[in-house]
N, C-alpha and C positions, 0 to 999 in steps of 0.2 A: 884379432882374427876374432875372437869370436863372435862377434859380431856382421864379420861377413859372412861366417857360417849362418847367424840367424837367418840373415836376408838371405842366403845362396838354398839355403831349407823350405823358406818360405813361397820363391821364385819357384823352386825345381816341383813344390806342390802345388804348383799353382799350373804348370805347367802338366804335369800331368793326373790336373782334377777335371781339366779342363779338355775341351778337342782338339787343339791346336799342336801338341805334340803328336799327339798321334795321329790328325793329317799329314803335319811334315812328314813323318816317320813313313806312312803309306808312299804320299806322293813320290820321296825321296826314292825308295821300294821297287815303286812303278817301276819309274822311270829310268832307274838304274838297270833292271832286269831289263828295259827294251833297248837298251845300251848296249849291253851285255850279248844278251843273246845275238841282236845284226850282228855285234864286231866279230864273235865267237865267227856265224855262217859266216861269215866274210872267208874268216883267216883256212875256215876250214877249206873253203870252193877255190881257195888263192893257192894251199897246197897242193892242193890235190889234180889243178890244173897243171902247176908247175912240175909237177911229179910227175906226170902222164904225160909231159914235152916234153921232158928228160928224156924218160921212155922212149919214145918215138926218135926220139935222137942219137937213143945208144948212149947216154950219157948219166952220172950218177946222179941221183936227185939232189934238188938245194939245197944248202944244210941252214942256207940263213933268216927262216923262217921263225923269227926269238916271237914264241908267244909271248916273254914279260914284254917286251917292248910295244909288240906292234897290237894286244888284246887291253894287258893288266895296264899299261899307261893309262893307252886310247881311253880307258873306265877314268883313271885318274882326269884325266881333265873333260870328259864329260857331267862327273861330279859336279869338280869346280861348275860347270856351267850351271848343273842345278842348282848350286847355292846359291848362285847371283838371282836364283827367284825365291826360294825358299826361306832365307835371312833374313831376307827385309820383312816377311808372313812373322818372324820370330821375335825380333825384337822391338818392331812395332809398338806393342803395347807396353812397353816396358816403364817406360816413364811418361808417356803418351796419355795411358791409364790415369795412371796420378792423377798427370794434372787438371785432366775434365773430372775426378771427382771433387779434386781440393785436400785428394790427403798428400800430395806431394808435400804441402809446409809444417803439416804433422809430423810425417815421415823424418824428413830433417831436421826438428825444433827437437828431436830426442837426444839423446845422450850416444849417440850415433853418428863418423864426421862422415862429409858427405862421398871420399873415395871408397869407405867402406859401403855402404850403398851402391854406389855404382860396380865396385869390384864384387857385391855377393851378386847382382840383376846380371852382372858381364858371364861373372862363370858357370852361373847359371843356362845363361844362353851356351856355350860352349857348352858343356855337358851336352847336351841335346845334340848339339851336332855330333858330338863325340860318341855317343851308342846308336846314331846311323849310319858313322864311321865303320864305328864296330857291327855293324850286323853285315853290311861290305864286303864283309872279310870271308865270309863262305862264297864268293865271286873267284879269287883266286888259292882256294885251300880245293873249291870243288875243280878249277884248271888244275890243278897241279896232283890232281889223278888221272888224269887224262895226257898232259906233256909236263917235260920239264921248266921249273921257272927259278927265276932266281929270285932270292931270296932278298940282297940290300936295297935292289930297286922298288920291292912293295913296301919295307920300310920308310923306307924314305919319301916316299909316295905318299904316305899316312902322315907323316910328320910334315911333310910340305900341306898337303889337307889343309891339316889341326890350326899350321898358322895362315892359311891362306881364311880360313875359317873365323881366327883371330881376329885378322883385322875387318872382315867382313863384320861382325859382330858388333867390334868396335865402331864403325862408323855406323849401323842401325840404330846404335846407344845415343850417341849422338843426335842425330835430328829426331829423332824420342822426344829428349828432354828439351830440346826448342817448342813442340809442336802438343796441342789438346788433343788433334786430330790426329788417329792411329793409322787412317790411308792415308792421311798429308805425310806422315813421319813415314810409312814405306812402300812411297812413291818415289820423297827425296832421298831416302838411300839406296832404291833399286838403279835408279836416276845416277845417282851420284857412285854406283856401283858398276854401271855399266857404260861411262865416260872412262874410270880407270882402265876396263875391261876394252875397249875401245881404242885404244892409246896405239894400243899393238899391231890395230889394222893399219892406223897410219904410216907404223914403222914399212910394214909387209907391203903397202904400196912405193913404194920408194919417191914418193912424190916431195920431201920435205927433204929441208936443207940436212948436209952431215952431223955438224951442230947438233942443228932441232932432231937428228934419230936417237940420235947417244942417249939425250937428256930421253926422249917419249919411253927408249928399252927400259932408262934403268924406273922410269916414273911405270910404267904397266904393272898391273897389277895381274896378270896372268903369265908373262913372259919373266917374269922373277919364278914361276912354279914352272918351269921345264926343267932346272936343271933338278927338282927333287923327283920327277917322272923319269928322268932317267937315269936315278938313281948316286946323283953327284946333293954331297950336301955342302950348298959354299953360301961361310957367313955372313958374304953381304945380301945375297937374298933373307937366310932368317932375319938378321937386320933390319933390313927394308919392312917387314911384316911387325914386327916387333915397335920398329917407330910408328907405323901408320897405327897401329893400334894402341900405339902410349898418346900417342899426341892428339889421338880419337875421346880417348879418354878425360885426358889435361882439358879439354875445350870442354867434355862434360861436365867437370867438375867445376868452370868457372862459371857453366850455366845453371847449372844448381846454386852454386855459392850465391849468385846475382840474385836469385827467386827469393833466398833467406833474408839478401842484407837490401 
């Protein structure tokens, strides 16, 4: 674990001594602000219209406006969309830069195992994502002063985001390890994540056979996130994200091992 910690500290230092981490956090915060403002404004307008209509009909106001479900859960989905674009930016340099500079062989011939190098870089990138998520906690906190929120769905939503980011980062690290070009690594990562994301669209079009629909639903990286956003921790969904992460890191180990031997 000591070697993992050294690699982790090195990568975290690189992230925060270069503009990359700050660019990612700034972009994420700006985009999340826009989504949160738009959705909150829509919620207030819809609630006001429903209340006005109820008053005109002499009926009690509609109490089915759940801010946790209609605002916070929506925010979690949009944060997932943002990760789709920002994680490739975070991971594209992790190994591609080492490959380009020729330092990967030196790193791998040090008294450190391949998996320790991979875990150090993986945890560093995931930590940046966790910092971004921590910043976004200000939205449900502010909202809690305006209306009642359910704590459970908020906690599970952040757990789901962390698992989603874990799978994204694992895939990004794999593609970064197979090329010397950071742009190529980022493009391959984004294309793969987008493909896994768009499997949900195929399911929702109802144009595929029922057996295939079930397979696509289980393989979709975003449909697995629904339960977390709704406050439900499903062991199968958690295992899916951990399996994607583990498989991607396993492939990366094989790639690095081939470079040494």
